[in-house]
Every structure is written in C-alpha cells, then in structure tokens.
C-alpha positions as CSV (number, residue, x, y, z in Angstrom):
1,X,0.0,0.0,0.0
2,X,1.9,3.0,0.7
3,X,4.8,3.0,-1.6
4,X,8.3,3.7,-1.4
5,X,9.7,4.9,1.8
6,X,12.5,7.3,1.6
7,X,12.4,10.1,3.9
8,X,12.1,13.0,1.7
9,X,11.3,11.1,-1.4
10,X,8.7,12.3,-3.3
11,X,6.3,9.8,-3.5
12,X,4.7,8.6,-0.6
13,X,5.0,9.0,2.9
14,X,8.6,8.1,2.8
15,X,10.4,7.1,5.8
16,X,14.1,7.3,6.2
17,X,16.3,7.5,3.2
18,X,18.5,5.0,4.9
19,X,15.8,2.3,4.9
20,X,14.4,3.2,1.5
21,X,11.5,1.0,2.4
22,X,8.9,0.4,-0.3
23,X,5.3,1.1,0.0
24,X,3.0,-1.4,1.4
25,X,-0.3,-1.2,-0.5
26,X,-3.6,-1.9,1.1
27,X,-4.8,-4.0,-1.8
28,X,-3.0,-7.0,-3.1
29,X,-2.1,-10.2,-1.6
30,X,-0.6,-13.3,-3.3
31,X,-2.5,-14.2,-6.4
32,X,-3.3,-17.7,-7.6
33,X,-0.3,-17.9,-9.9
34,X,2.7,-19.9,-8.7
35,X,5.7,-18.5,-10.6
36,X,7.9,-21.3,-9.3
37,X,5.8,-24.0,-11.0
38,X,6.2,-22.7,-14.6
39,X,9.0,-22.5,-17.1
40,X,8.3,-19.7,-19.6
41,X,8.5,-20.3,-23.3
42,X,11.8,-19.0,-24.7
43,X,11.0,-16.5,-27.5
44,X,12.1,-17.2,-31.0
45,X,14.1,-14.9,-33.3
46,X,10.9,-14.2,-35.2
47,X,9.2,-12.7,-32.0
48,X,12.0,-10.3,-31.1
49,X,13.7,-7.8,-33.4
50,X,17.3,-7.0,-32.8
51,X,17.5,-3.5,-31.2
52,X,18.4,-0.5,-33.4
53,X,22.2,0.1,-33.5
54,X,22.9,-3.5,-32.6
55,X,23.6,-6.7,-34.6
56,X,23.7,-10.3,-33.6
57,X,25.2,-13.6,-34.9
58,X,22.5,-15.6,-36.8
59,X,20.6,-17.8,-34.4
60,X,22.0,-16.0,-31.4
61,X,19.1,-13.8,-30.5
62,X,18.3,-15.9,-28.7
63,X,20.2,-19.2,-28.6
64,X,19.9,-22.1,-26.2
65,X,22.4,-24.7,-24.9
66,X,23.6,-26.8,-23.5
67,X,26.7,-25.7,-25.3
68,X,27.0,-22.4,-27.2
69,X,30.0,-21.2,-29.3
70,X,29.8,-17.9,-31.2
71,X,32.5,-16.1,-33.3
72,X,32.5,-12.4,-33.8
73,X,34.9,-11.3,-36.5
74,X,36.9,-8.0,-36.5
75,X,36.4,-7.1,-32.9
76,X,38.1,-3.7,-32.5
77,X,38.7,-1.2,-29.7
78,X,35.4,0.5,-30.7
79,X,33.4,-2.8,-30.6
80,X,31.1,-3.9,-27.8
81,X,29.6,-7.3,-27.3
82,X,26.9,-8.1,-24.9
83,X,25.8,-11.5,-23.6
84,X,22.5,-11.4,-21.8
85,X,21.5,-14.6,-20.0
86,X,17.8,-14.9,-19.0
87,X,16.5,-17.7,-16.8
88,X,13.0,-18.7,-17.9
89,X,12.5,-21.3,-15.2
90,X,11.2,-21.1,-11.7
91,X,14.4,-22.3,-10.2
92,X,17.8,-20.8,-9.5
93,X,20.2,-21.9,-12.2
94,X,24.0,-21.9,-12.7
95,X,25.6,-21.2,-16.1
96,X,29.1,-20.8,-17.4
97,X,30.3,-18.2,-19.9
98,X,33.7,-17.5,-21.5
99,X,35.2,-14.8,-23.8
100,X,38.6,-14.6,-25.5
101,X,40.4,-13.5,-28.6
102,X,40.5,-16.2,-31.3
103,X,44.3,-16.4,-31.5
104,X,44.4,-17.7,-28.0
105,X,41.3,-19.9,-28.1
106,X,43.3,-23.1,-28.6
107,X,45.2,-22.7,-25.4
108,X,43.0,-20.9,-22.9
109,X,44.8,-19.3,-20.0
110,X,41.6,-19.4,-18.0
111,X,41.9,-16.1,-16.3
112,X,38.7,-16.1,-14.2
113,X,36.5,-13.1,-13.8
114,X,34.7,-13.4,-10.5
115,X,31.0,-13.8,-11.4
116,X,29.0,-11.0,-10.0
117,X,26.5,-12.6,-7.7
118,X,24.6,-11.0,-5.0
119,X,24.6,-13.1,-1.8
120,X,21.0,-13.7,-0.6
121,X,20.5,-11.1,2.1
122,X,18.2,-12.0,4.9
123,X,17.5,-10.4,8.2
124,X,15.0,-9.8,10.9
125,X,11.7,-8.6,9.3
126,X,11.2,-5.0,10.1
127,X,7.9,-3.9,11.8
128,X,7.1,-1.9,8.7
129,X,7.5,-4.9,6.4
130,X,5.4,-6.9,8.8
131,X,2.7,-4.2,8.6
132,X,2.7,-4.2,4.8
133,X,2.4,-8.0,4.7
134,X,-0.5,-7.9,7.2
135,X,-2.3,-5.4,4.9
136,X,-1.8,-7.7,1.9
137,X,-3.0,-10.8,3.8
138,X,-6.0,-8.9,5.0
139,X,-6.7,-7.9,1.4
140,X,-6.6,-11.5,0.3
141,X,-9.3,-12.3,2.8
142,X,-11.4,-9.2,2.0
143,X,-14.3,-9.8,-0.2
144,X,-14.8,-7.3,-3.1
145,X,-18.2,-5.8,-2.4
146,X,-20.6,-4.8,-5.1
147,X,-23.1,-1.9,-5.3
148,X,-26.0,-2.0,-2.9
149,X,-29.0,-4.1,-3.8
150,X,-32.5,-2.8,-3.5
151,X,-33.0,-4.6,-0.2
152,X,-33.0,-2.5,3.0
153,X,-29.5,-2.2,4.5
154,X,-28.1,-1.2,7.8
155,X,-25.8,1.4,6.1
156,X,-23.1,3.4,7.7
157,X,-24.4,7.0,7.5
158,X,-22.9,9.5,5.1
159,X,-22.4,12.3,7.5
160,X,-22.2,15.9,6.5
161,X,-18.6,17.3,7.0
162,X,-17.7,20.9,7.3
163,X,-14.3,22.7,7.7
164,X,-13.2,22.8,11.4
165,X,-15.3,19.7,12.2
166,X,-13.4,17.2,14.4
167,X,-13.6,13.5,14.0
168,X,-11.9,10.4,15.5
169,X,-10.2,7.9,13.2
170,X,-8.8,4.5,13.9
171,X,-5.1,4.8,12.9
172,X,-2.3,2.2,12.8
173,X,0.6,3.7,14.8
174,X,2.7,0.5,14.7
175,X,2.7,-2.8,12.8
176,X,0.4,-4.3,15.4
177,X,-1.3,-1.4,17.2
178,X,-4.0,1.0,16.1
179,X,-5.6,3.7,18.2
180,X,-8.2,6.5,17.9
181,X,-6.7,9.8,16.6
182,X,-8.6,13.0,16.7
183,X,-8.3,15.2,13.5
184,X,-9.8,18.4,12.3
185,X,-11.2,19.0,8.8
186,X,-9.1,21.6,7.0
187,X,-10.7,21.2,3.6
188,X,-13.8,19.8,2.0
189,X,-14.8,20.0,-1.7
190,X,-17.1,18.5,-4.3
191,X,-15.2,16.7,-7.0
192,X,-16.1,18.3,-10.3
193,X,-18.7,16.4,-12.3
194,X,-19.5,14.0,-9.5
195,X,-21.6,13.8,-6.4
196,X,-18.5,12.8,-4.4
197,X,-16.9,15.1,-1.9
198,X,-13.4,14.7,-0.5
199,X,-12.4,15.8,3.0
200,X,-8.9,16.4,4.2
201,X,-8.3,16.0,7.9
202,X,-5.2,16.9,9.9
203,X,-4.2,15.3,13.2
204,X,-5.0,17.7,16.0
205,X,-1.6,17.2,17.5
206,X,0.0,19.0,14.5
207,X,0.9,22.7,14.8
208,X,-1.6,24.0,12.2
209,X,0.7,26.9,11.3
210,X,3.1,24.2,10.0
211,X,0.7,23.0,7.4
212,X,-0.6,26.4,6.4
213,X,-0.6,26.5,2.6
214,X,0.1,22.7,2.3
215,X,-3.5,21.6,2.6
216,X,-4.7,23.8,-0.3
217,X,-1.9,22.5,-2.5
218,X,-2.8,18.9,-1.6
219,X,-6.4,19.5,-2.4
220,X,-5.5,21.0,-5.8
221,X,-3.2,18.0,-6.6
222,X,-5.9,15.5,-5.5
223,X,-8.4,16.8,-8.0
224,X,-5.9,16.1,-10.8
225,X,-4.8,12.8,-9.4
226,X,-8.4,11.6,-9.0
227,X,-9.1,12.2,-12.7
228,X,-5.8,10.8,-13.9
229,X,-6.0,7.6,-11.9
230,X,-9.5,6.9,-13.0
231,X,-8.6,7.5,-16.6
232,X,-5.5,5.3,-16.4
233,X,-6.6,2.5,-14.0
234,X,-10.4,2.5,-13.7
235,X,-13.0,3.1,-11.1
236,X,-12.8,2.9,-7.3
237,X,-15.5,1.6,-5.0
238,X,-18.3,4.2,-4.7
239,X,-21.8,4.7,-3.4
240,X,-23.4,2.5,-0.8
241,X,-21.7,-1.0,-0.9
242,X,-23.7,-4.2,-0.4
243,X,-22.5,-4.4,3.2
244,X,-24.0,-1.0,4.0
245,X,-20.8,1.0,4.0
246,X,-21.2,4.4,2.3
247,X,-18.2,4.8,0.0
248,X,-19.3,7.9,-1.8
249,X,-17.0,10.5,-0.2
250,X,-13.2,10.3,0.2
251,X,-11.5,10.9,3.5
252,X,-7.8,11.8,3.5
253,X,-6.2,11.9,7.0
254,X,-2.7,13.4,7.5
255,X,-0.9,12.6,10.7
256,X,2.7,12.4,12.0
257,X,1.5,9.3,13.8
258,X,0.9,7.2,10.7
259,X,3.1,4.2,11.0
260,X,4.3,4.0,7.5
261,X,4.6,6.4,4.5
262,X,0.9,6.1,3.9
263,X,-1.6,3.3,3.5
264,X,-5.0,2.1,2.2
265,X,-6.6,-0.6,4.4
266,X,-9.3,-2.7,2.7
267,X,-10.8,-3.4,6.1
268,X,-12.0,0.2,6.2
269,X,-14.5,-0.7,3.6
270,X,-16.2,-3.1,6.1
271,X,-18.7,-2.5,8.8
272,X,-17.2,-2.8,12.3
273,X,-19.4,-5.9,12.8
274,X,-17.1,-7.6,10.3
275,X,-13.8,-5.7,10.9
276,X,-13.6,-4.3,14.4
277,X,-10.9,-1.6,13.5
278,X,-12.7,-0.4,10.4
279,X,-13.3,3.3,9.8
280,X,-16.3,2.4,7.7
281,X,-15.2,4.9,5.1
282,X,-13.3,5.2,1.8
283,X,-10.2,6.5,3.3
284,X,-6.4,6.5,3.2
285,X,-3.8,7.8,5.6
286,X,-0.7,9.9,4.9
287,X,2.3,10.5,7.1
288,X,3.4,14.0,7.7
289,X,7.1,14.5,8.3
290,X,8.4,17.4,10.3
291,X,8.5,20.8,8.6
292,X,11.1,23.3,9.5
293,X,12.0,25.0,6.2
294,X,10.8,26.1,2.9
295,X,12.3,23.0,1.3
296,X,10.6,20.8,3.9
297,X,7.3,22.3,3.0
298,X,7.8,21.8,-0.8
299,X,8.9,18.2,-0.2
300,X,5.9,17.6,2.0
301,X,3.5,18.6,-0.8
302,X,5.2,16.4,-3.3
303,X,5.5,13.4,-0.9
304,X,1.9,13.6,0.3
305,X,0.6,14.1,-3.3
306,X,2.6,11.2,-4.7
307,X,1.4,9.0,-1.9
308,X,-2.2,9.8,-2.8
309,X,-1.6,8.7,-6.4
310,X,0.0,5.5,-5.1
311,X,-2.6,4.7,-2.5
312,X,-5.5,5.5,-4.8
313,X,-4.2,3.0,-7.3
314,X,-4.2,0.4,-4.6
315,X,-7.9,1.2,-3.9
316,X,-8.8,1.0,-7.6
317,X,-6.7,-2.2,-8.0
318,X,-8.5,-3.9,-5.1
319,X,-11.9,-2.9,-6.5
320,X,-11.1,-4.0,-10.1
321,X,-9.1,-7.2,-9.5
322,X,-9.9,-8.2,-5.9
323,X,-7.6,-10.8,-4.5
324,X,-6.7,-12.1,-8.0
325,X,-3.7,-9.8,-8.1
326,X,-0.3,-10.7,-6.7
327,X,1.7,-8.1,-4.9
328,X,4.4,-7.5,-7.5
329,X,1.9,-6.5,-10.2
330,X,-0.2,-4.4,-7.9
331,X,2.9,-2.5,-6.7
332,X,4.0,-2.1,-10.3
333,X,0.8,-0.3,-11.0
334,X,1.1,1.9,-7.9
335,X,4.6,2.8,-8.9
336,X,3.3,3.6,-12.4
337,X,0.6,5.8,-10.7
338,X,3.3,8.0,-9.3
339,X,4.9,8.2,-12.7
340,X,1.8,8.9,-14.7
341,X,0.9,11.7,-12.3
342,X,4.4,13.3,-13.0
343,X,6.2,12.2,-9.9
344,X,9.1,11.0,-12.0
345,X,12.8,10.4,-11.6
346,X,13.5,12.4,-14.7
347,X,11.7,15.6,-13.6
348,X,13.6,15.8,-10.4
349,X,10.7,14.9,-8.1
350,X,11.0,11.2,-7.4
351,X,14.3,10.5,-5.7
352,X,13.0,7.5,-3.8
353,X,12.3,5.5,-7.0
354,X,15.8,6.4,-8.3
355,X,17.3,5.0,-5.2
356,X,15.2,1.9,-5.4
357,X,15.9,1.4,-9.1
358,X,19.6,1.6,-8.3
359,X,19.2,-1.1,-5.7
360,X,17.4,-3.3,-8.2
361,X,20.3,-2.8,-10.7
362,X,22.7,-4.0,-8.1
363,X,20.8,-7.2,-7.5
364,X,19.4,-7.8,-11.0
365,X,20.6,-11.4,-11.2
366,X,19.0,-12.3,-7.8
367,X,15.6,-10.6,-7.9
368,X,12.8,-12.4,-9.7
369,X,10.6,-10.3,-11.9
370,X,7.3,-11.9,-11.3
371,X,7.6,-12.4,-7.5
372,X,7.6,-10.3,-4.4
373,X,10.1,-10.1,-1.6
374,X,10.2,-12.5,1.3
375,X,9.2,-11.5,4.8
376,X,12.7,-11.7,6.1
377,X,14.6,-10.1,3.2
378,X,17.1,-7.4,3.9
379,X,15.8,-3.8,3.4
380,X,18.0,-3.4,0.4
381,X,16.4,-6.4,-1.3
382,X,12.9,-5.2,-0.3
383,X,13.6,-1.9,-2.0
384,X,15.1,-3.6,-5.0
385,X,11.8,-5.2,-5.5
386,X,10.1,-1.8,-5.5
387,X,12.6,-0.5,-8.0
388,X,12.0,-3.5,-10.2
389,X,8.2,-3.2,-10.4
390,X,8.4,0.6,-10.8
391,X,10.5,0.2,-14.0
392,X,8.4,-2.8,-15.2
393,X,5.1,-1.0,-14.7
394,X,6.2,2.0,-16.7
395,X,7.7,-0.2,-19.5
396,X,4.6,-2.3,-19.7
397,X,2.2,0.7,-19.9
398,X,4.4,2.6,-22.4
399,X,4.6,-0.3,-24.8
400,X,1.2,-1.9,-24.5
401,X,-1.2,0.5,-22.9
402,X,-3.7,2.5,-24.8
403,X,-2.3,6.0,-24.5
404,X,-0.8,4.9,-21.2
405,X,-4.1,3.4,-19.9
406,X,-4.0,0.0,-18.2
407,X,-7.8,-0.2,-17.5
408,X,-8.2,-3.4,-19.4
409,X,-5.4,-5.0,-17.5
410,X,-7.0,-4.2,-14.1
411,X,-10.5,-5.3,-15.4
412,X,-9.1,-8.8,-16.1
413,X,-9.9,-11.2,-13.2
414,X,-7.5,-13.9,-14.1
415,X,-4.0,-14.5,-12.6
416,X,-1.3,-11.8,-13.1
417,X,0.5,-13.6,-16.0
418,X,-2.7,-14.5,-17.8
419,X,-4.0,-10.9,-17.4
420,X,-0.7,-9.5,-18.7
421,X,-0.8,-11.8,-21.7
422,X,-4.4,-10.8,-22.5
423,X,-3.5,-7.1,-22.1
424,X,-0.4,-7.3,-24.4
425,X,-1.3,-10.1,-26.8
426,X,2.1,-11.5,-26.1
427,X,3.5,-14.6,-24.4
428,X,4.9,-13.7,-20.9
429,X,8.2,-15.3,-21.8
430,X,8.6,-12.8,-24.7
431,X,7.7,-9.9,-22.4
432,X,10.1,-10.9,-19.7
433,X,13.0,-11.4,-22.0
434,X,12.4,-8.1,-23.8
435,X,12.2,-6.2,-20.5
436,X,15.5,-7.7,-19.3
437,X,17.0,-6.7,-22.6
438,X,15.6,-3.2,-22.4
439,X,17.5,-2.6,-19.1
440,X,20.9,-3.1,-20.8
441,X,20.1,-1.7,-24.3
442,X,18.7,1.4,-22.5
443,X,17.3,3.4,-25.4
444,X,15.4,6.3,-23.8
445,X,14.0,7.5,-27.2
446,X,10.2,7.5,-27.8
447,X,10.7,5.1,-30.8
448,X,12.9,2.6,-28.9
449,X,11.0,-0.5,-30.1
450,X,10.5,-1.6,-26.5
451,X,14.2,-1.6,-25.7
452,X,14.2,1.1,-23.1
453,X,11.9,3.4,-21.1
454,X,10.9,6.5,-23.0
455,X,12.5,9.6,-21.4
456,X,14.5,7.7,-18.7
457,X,18.2,7.1,-19.1
458,X,18.9,4.1,-16.9
459,X,22.5,5.1,-16.6
460,X,22.0,8.8,-16.2
461,X,22.6,11.2,-13.3
462,X,19.5,12.9,-12.0
463,X,19.4,16.0,-9.8
464,X,16.4,16.5,-7.5
465,X,14.7,19.6,-6.2
466,X,14.0,20.9,-2.7
467,X,17.4,20.1,-1.3
468,X,17.6,16.4,-2.2
469,X,20.9,14.9,-3.5
470,X,21.5,13.7,-7.0
471,X,21.3,10.0,-7.9
472,X,23.5,8.3,-10.5
473,X,21.8,5.4,-12.0
474,X,24.1,2.6,-13.0
475,X,22.0,0.3,-15.3
476,X,22.0,-3.4,-14.5
477,X,25.1,-4.9,-12.9
478,X,27.3,-6.2,-15.6
479,X,30.6,-8.2,-15.7
480,X,32.9,-5.9,-17.8
481,X,35.7,-7.8,-19.4
482,X,38.5,-7.1,-22.0
483,X,38.6,-9.0,-25.2
484,X,42.3,-9.3,-24.8
485,X,42.0,-11.2,-21.5
486,X,40.7,-14.8,-21.5
487,X,37.8,-14.6,-19.1
488,X,35.2,-17.0,-17.8
489,X,32.8,-17.3,-14.9
490,X,30.0,-19.5,-13.5
491,X,27.4,-17.2,-12.0
492,X,24.1,-18.2,-10.6
493,X,20.9,-16.6,-11.7
494,X,17.5,-16.4,-9.9
495,X,14.3,-17.4,-11.6
496,X,13.1,-14.8,-14.1
497,X,16.3,-12.8,-13.6
498,X,19.2,-11.9,-15.9
499,X,23.0,-12.0,-15.9
500,X,24.8,-9.4,-18.1
501,X,28.4,-9.6,-19.6
502,X,30.0,-6.8,-21.7
503,X,33.2,-7.4,-23.7
504,X,35.2,-4.4,-25.1
505,X,38.7,-3.5,-26.0
506,X,39.4,-5.7,-29.0
507,X,42.5,-5.4,-31.3
508,X,40.7,-6.3,-34.6
509,X,40.9,-10.1,-34.1
510,X,37.9,-12.4,-33.8
511,X,36.1,-12.7,-30.5
512,X,35.2,-16.2,-29.3
513,X,32.1,-16.4,-26.9
514,X,31.1,-19.6,-25.2
515,X,28.5,-20.7,-22.8
516,X,27.1,-23.8,-21.1
517,X,23.5,-23.2,-20.4
518,X,21.1,-25.2,-18.2
519,X,17.7,-26.1,-19.7
520,X,15.4,-23.1,-19.7
521,X,18.1,-20.5,-19.8
522,X,18.7,-18.5,-23.0
523,X,21.5,-16.3,-24.3
524,X,20.8,-13.2,-26.2
525,X,24.0,-12.0,-28.0
526,X,24.3,-8.4,-29.2
527,X,27.1,-6.3,-30.8
528,X,27.5,-2.7,-31.6
C-alpha cells in the first residue's frame, strides 16, 4: 500500500532515506499464480527484433544450450559485445560463460573473472515490512463488495462534513497497534462532475501553522490525481456498498502518527461488525514529516501528493481485481501511478524511485521479476523489488497501454500472468526477455521498439529539487571484461532474472564467446 519509503522522497509518505522502504499497499495479496511452477517459453528470433544500432550472430538472438559457441569477426577497440542470459524457469540456475580472442582460443589461460552474484540477504523482518504483509494478507481475505441491492440495509451513514469539524479515526501507529486519533477537517470540496466530496483532515496534534498552505496544494493536486488515476486505472468503490458502508466520499487523513509512509486498508470498507478496527469509510492515511524549512514544505507537498496517487491506485486495484492480483503486479501499477501523475525520476521529483531502481540494478541477477520479496529479506532487497516493479510498470504501460491506460489489465480477473498476456497479446516469456534486454540496451527515445523506457536514461545522473541529493543510475550490474583477456565465470541466476556480460577493447581479431546453459536459460548476444 503505501509506496516507497524514503524520507524526503517524493512519492509517498517516505520514511528514512536509509531504509528506503517500499510502499505497502492496502490492496494486493498473493494471487493464484505460482511462478515457481512454470517454465516460460523462450521467445524465437521471429518474435524479437534486434534493437536498433545492434547486430547479432545468426541464431544467437536468442540461442539455447547446452553448449554455445559464437564467433564475432573483426572485434576492434570500438566494438562492444553483450551476452544477456535470462532464466525462464522457476528455479535458480548456474551457467558458465567465456570470452577470449581467437588467436588464444586453442590454449585458454583461463583467467577467471569473478562472477557478479549478490549473496542472498536476509535479516529480521522490520515492523514496517510486517505491517505491509499484514495489509496484503487482509486484502486477500477481503471480499470485493458490489453496489448495494434494493434490499433494506443497515448502512453506515454519510455524515455531512464541514471545515473545522473534528472526527476520530482508527489509525495504525505500529505494525500491530491502532488507536483512535482526533483530527480536524481543514478542507472539503465536491469533485467536479460528481456527487462525491473529499475531506482532508489533519491530526489535532499538528501545529496547524506548520501546514498552512500545504492543505490547499494537496487539495488541488488531489483533484488532478483523482481524474488521472480513474482514466489510467479505472473506477474505485463508490456509493453504498452491499455491506452497507457508504463509500461515496473520500477521507484523507494526514498525521505524523501514521506508522508508514501512507496506507489504504481494505478493512476500512467493512462495517465494524465484520472488521472491528474499520473506519467504515473510503479512506487513506498519509504520514506528515516534520516541517522546519521552505524545502521541507515543498517536499511535503510532493510526498503527500505522490502518496495519494500511489494509494488511490491500490484502492482501484482492489476494486477491479480483488484478491486475484499478486503483490508484484499491484505494486508495479502503484509505482506507475506515481509516474503517470508526473512524480518521476527524470523531472527531479522522485528521488526515492531512483534509489530503489539503483538497488534493483545492483541485484538484478538475484531478484525475480514476477515475484515479491520474502518476509525476512534485507531492506536493500525489499527496496530492490520496489525499484524492479516501478520500472516494469512504466515499461509495460508505455509499450502496451492505450495512450498509457491499463484499464483493461485491471479489469481482467485472471492470474497476473494471464492478465498481462491478455493485455499485451504477447506470451509472458517474450515480455520478460524483452524487458530484461531493455534494461541493458537502455534506449530512452520514444521510438525505442520496447528496448528502453521513454524519457528515462537508466545510466543517467539525475538532480532532485528541494534540497535532495542527485542520484547516479548505473544500469543493471554487468561483468565488464576485456577481449584481450581470456575470461570466464560460472554465475548463478535467480528465476526470471538476468546476468549481463559486456566485452570491449578488442584489437581487430575475432572474439570467441562460449556458454554452457542449463535447460530453460537462453543467451541473447548483441554487438555494436
């Protein structure tokens, strides 16, 4: 539910930049698809076109093992060769690769390049991660409610709300504890073209002078986010639900006591007779960080607004897909919600996602695309998963959405993989391989043929506004070797992950590439 937690990072309630913790969305628990049970179909050369500015040996885009031998002629000091290994199976695999100049191929010296492999990081589950997992598990149990029938219902009343009204809300203040928090209404407004109002409440413990000017900016941003998210993702629950909860109006509660960056809790759409801690409202909570400067205030507006975009997508996702969606896809869509509402890396607003993307690049051979992190994963690994799905969500929508819209994807009630295949008209094996190739080809042009993210250089340096430090993206971790040195390695590769090797510095001789590949792992060779 919430999203990416970095203390001043524009997109969510962000927690400390040191923990970079990802958002925990209110909707989304494990779906019915078991990624470990399936080996994806390796795409053929007819399905994937070699990226612009690259070439490939015939039959090597892709090629399969067990034994692969490729010769690249005239490999000069301006040449670059890439070997991209993708694991299509649901199991960790080990492969072997080698690279050397042809004159020495008959008598390999066997200089070993240490294979880049991230050691699995595990640790004590943080309270915040525990909270996010609880929300997802609750969402799996939560029934998606329909509009009210014509039968009499014991509805929760839609009470009139006015500025300066005080209400009590049930708020999670730790991963296991919630408590009543008193808040005052600072803004109420009718959403244009609807019968829905939205009400912004601020915790009474806040120095209201601190938030002067912020609430108005949040309200203005919410009206734009509301329209954009509905256009891109679909409709949220509305009206009187069939359990009697009135979900017409939106409640947005801002408090420094919010445990995480922000959250949407599906239990709030229940009556208290079903969920005792329910607020019986369509509501989400946002964390307010301390404000001591002009930069703090500007960051707060961006963080709170981006969190609204992220959490609203969770609400829509739950309403559209229910418990069919697995966490990784739902978080991909909430990351995309930040992006599509202009909370981007490239416009200097979303530092948190830049940091998370960088962590994903560091662990690209160990982080599975179509899976979510484990409960005891190290915070760096948790945030790498958030970086992964942020990039994948943007890439998927840019290449297969209708003007960026993913409404049809969310309307699909099948498993994640089946829904993605229906949305794109492509086999998931082809999509997975192409995304992993896009990370290393990294063409940020609009007409990149799917081999990059439009507008985002994955190896660029990005400055950020409001006092935040720049972030240098690195692109996916790659073993860089010289053609003049006989090199080999035997790296492991996680399910639905990739290993990258780059060879440069030739002297005009031929380059000899070899690989021993386990079943279900493919090699894509590229040269430029």
